[in-house]
N, C-alpha and C positions, 0 to 999 in steps of 0.2 A: 604439921601432920594430919591425916584425915581424923575428923570428929567421930564420935562414938556413933551418930545417926549415919554418917557415910559409911563406916564399916559395917554396920547392920544392913545398909542398902546394897553394899557389894557382896555381902555373903547371901543375902536373901535373892538377889538376882542371880547369883552364881547358881545357887541351889535349883532355881526355877528355870535354869537355861535362859534367861532374859539377857540376851547379848546386847541389845540396843539399851537397856537401862544399865547394865553392868558397865558399858563404855560411857555412858553420860555421867554416870557418878564418879568414876575415875578421872573424867574431864574436868569435873568439878574440884576435885583434889588437886589436880594440877594447876588449875586457875587460883586456887586458895593459896598453894605454895608460891606462883608467882608474884601474888599480891603480897606476900611477907617478904619478898626479896630473894627467895631461893629459885633463882632463875636456872641455873644447871640442872637442878632436881626436876623442876617442872618440865623443860625441854626434853630431859631423858624420859620422864613418864609419859608425856605425849608421843614420843617416838615409839614406846613399848606398846602403846596403845594401838596406834596406826599400823604396827607390824603385825599385830594380834589381828586386827580386823582384816588385813590382807591375807593373812594364813587362813582364816576361817573361811574366805570367801574366793580365794582363788584356788584353781585346780591343782593339786599336788602333783609333781613331776613324776611320770612313771605310773601314776594310779589311773585306773579306769576314769572315764569322764563321767560324771553324774549328771545326767541331763534333768533340767526342770522344764520338760517339753510339755508338761500337763499341769499347769497351775490350777490350783484346787479353789473349790467355792467360786464366790462373786468373780475373781480374777481368773477363771476358766473362761468367763465370757468377755473379758476386757484385754487379754493378752493372748498373742499367738506365739509360741516359742519356736525357734529354730537354732540348730548347732550347725552353723556355716563353716565350710571350710574353704572360703574365698579368702585370697590375699591380695594385698595391694598390687603385687605384680601381676595379677591377673587383669588389671585395669589399665586402659589406656588414658594417661593423664597428663595434663601439662606439668613441666619439671616444677614450676613454683608451687602448684597445688600439691604435688605428691610430696614436695620438701615439707610443706606445713603439716600433711597428714603423718609423715614420719614424726615430726617433732612432737605432735599430740601423742603418739604411740610411745614416745620416749619418755615423756613426762607421765603417761599413765603407769608404764614400766619403773619408773623412779618416784613413784608417788611417795612411798615412806621418807625417802631422803628431802623431797620439798616441803612435806608436811612438818618434819622434824626441824625445819628451819623457817617455820610460818609461813610457808609459801604453798600455795595451791595450783593442781595441774589444772588445764583446760579439762573441763568435765561437761559443759554444756555447749553444744554446737549446733548452728543454724545452718543446714544446706539450702542452697536456693539454685534455680536454674530450669530451664524448660524440661518437660518430660522425655525420659529416655536417656539423659546424659550422665546417669551414674550415681544420683543420690541415694538411692536404696542399695544399691550395689555397694557404693562406699560402707554405709552402716554394716552391711554383711562383712566386709574386708576388715572393718576395725574389729569386730566381734572375732573374726577369725584370727587375726593376727595376735589378740590378746587372749585367745583360748576361751571366751566367754560365751554365754547364751545370749541370742538376739531376741529380744521381747519386743514385738510389734504390737502398738496399742490397737485395738479392734476400735474404730471410731463409730461404727454401727452399734456396738455394745455400750460405748461410751455416753453418746449423746442422745437424751431421751427428751420427751415432752413434758415431763412431770418437773415442777419446779424443785429445786434443790436435789434432786436424784442425781444429775450428772455431776455435781460439785461433790458429792459424797462419793461416787465412783472414782473421780479424779483423785481423791484422797485416799483411796485404796490403792491406786497405782502408786502414788508417791512414797506410801508406806512400803509398798514393795521395793521402790527404787532405794531406799534408805537402808532397807533390810537385807537384800539380796543383790549381790554385785553381778551387773550384767550390762549390756548395751540395750538401752530403752530407745525405741524408734516411734515418734509421734509422726507418721507419713500424712501427706496432704493436711499439714497443720495450720493452713488458713482457714480451715473449716470451724476451728476454735480461736486462732489468733487474729482474726478480723478486727480492724481498728473501730475503737469504741466510737460512737457517734456516727459510724458510716450509714448511709441510707439502707443498708440491707443487714443491720445488726437487730437483734432482738433482746429483750431483757434477760432471758436465761442464758444466752450465749455471752453476754456483757458479764454476767456474773461468774460464769465458768473462766472467762479470761482473767477476771479480776483474781479468782482463786489460784487459777496457774501461776500468774504472777507471784502470788504470795508463796507458793509451793517451791516455785523455782527460787526465790530469794533465800529460803530455808535449807535448800540442798546442800547437804555438807557430807554426804556420804561417799563410796567410792565408786559408784556406777557412772557409767558414760551416757548421757542423755542428749538425744539427736531430735531434733525437729527438722523436717522437710518439706519444703513447698515451692510450687511453681509460679505462685504470684506472691513475692515478697514485697512488693508494694502497697498491697492492700494491709499488710500486718500492722498493728497497733505499734507505734514508735515505742512504747514502754518496753515491748519486747526485747529490742535490740540491747539494751542495758543489762539485760537479765543474762544474755548468752555470754560466753567466753571468747567465742571465734566465730566469725562469718565465713563460710566456704562457698564459693559461687562455681557453679558447674556449666560453663557456656556450651553451646553448640559447638562441634569441632571445627577446626579449620583445616586446609586441606592437608598438612603434614600430619595431624593426627587422625584424618579420615583414611590417609593412605596406610597408617600404621594399624587401624582397627582393620581395614580390609585384608592386608598382609597377615595379621594374626588369625582372624577367622577362616581364611583360605589355608592355613597350614595344615588344618584338619581335613582338608578335601581328599575323597578316597581316590586320588589319582593325580594326574599332572595337572599343572595351573600354568597357563600362559596368558597372564592378564596385564594390561598397561595401567599400571597403578594410579598413574599421574590422570589420564583419561577417565578413569572410574571415580576417583577422588573429586574431580571437576563435575562430573554428571549427578554426584551424591551430595554436592555443596548444599548446605542448609539443612541436611538431614541429621537426626540424632544417632548416638550409637546404636542405640536399640534398634532403630530403624535399617541402618547400615547393615548389623548383624543379619537381621531377617532377610534382607535382600541377598547377602551371601549365601544364606542358607537355602534360599529358593534356587540359586543358581545351582549349588551342589546337589540339591534334589532332583532337578531337571538333568543334569549330567547322569545321575545315576538311573533314573526311569528311562533315558534314552540309551542307555547302555554305552555310552562313551566314556573314555578313558583320559579324557582331556576337557579342562574348563577353560573356557576362551574368552577373550574381552567382550565379544558380543554377548556371551551369555549372561555375564555380570551386568552390562549395559542394559540389556532387557528387562532383567529382574529389578534393577534399580528404577528404570523407568514405570515399571508395573506398581512397583511399591508407592512411587511420587504420586501416581494416578489414583491409587486407592486412598492415600493420604488426603489428597483433594476432595476426593468424594465424602470424605469423613467430616469435612469442616462445613 
């Protein structure tokens, strides 16, 4: 059973509403019981602790959603909060990628069952792929599916020129990760995950990366931690061992391009007579985001010209203009 010191610590942390300390001491009690051979009791106690954590951090069914859209103190400079209503069904995904994402969601929803059997759900995800292919939208969709807040790390607030300050701010973020269940997104992750010893790294960023690796290793809470990058080949190899899953978001092929065009034009304010195959061929090599922008341009032109039909030629023109714009930007 719990020692006198553990009982005092439990009561004190409960009175002070220190959930993290309460759960920590309770887990110590479970560990001690397991060492004594009381495995069933230890397993039941761990399951109760995990269930209590989830009930404190997950929204109550039917209750109003309490947003943490305004992190306080220093966190206000480090995290931007959103309450997305995006779902996986809003995305155009390869079947294999969608299946993997749905499995991640199922593991998140069945977290208590997994942890009660000494198994951990996937909680640390690395998303890679070209810009505009759905990485950020995926983070929003996972948050929307789970009914969680999406907290995006503000890299401009995190990375400073002062030695040690960035690491201290990173510690604040990971404290929030452990304390408040949410989906945390480190976008443009290569800015802090650059390989150590590369020609572009500096001492401070190297120390930040070392700290990030240590914080990732200690992450045991219920939050979903996502890092996204357009440049996975520049990441430090040690990072890949810290993530539970690597999800690649490539440029769409012909079938997904057709699907993206069809879905976007479904909201057109009039009839559409578009050759999807020809349009998809013209959009070859473009990202989902650019395809959507081209469709929007074609629909705007139809409205401004007061026409009630969107034709193949309209969309092809918009795609070509968008491609020309992208070439100028390179």
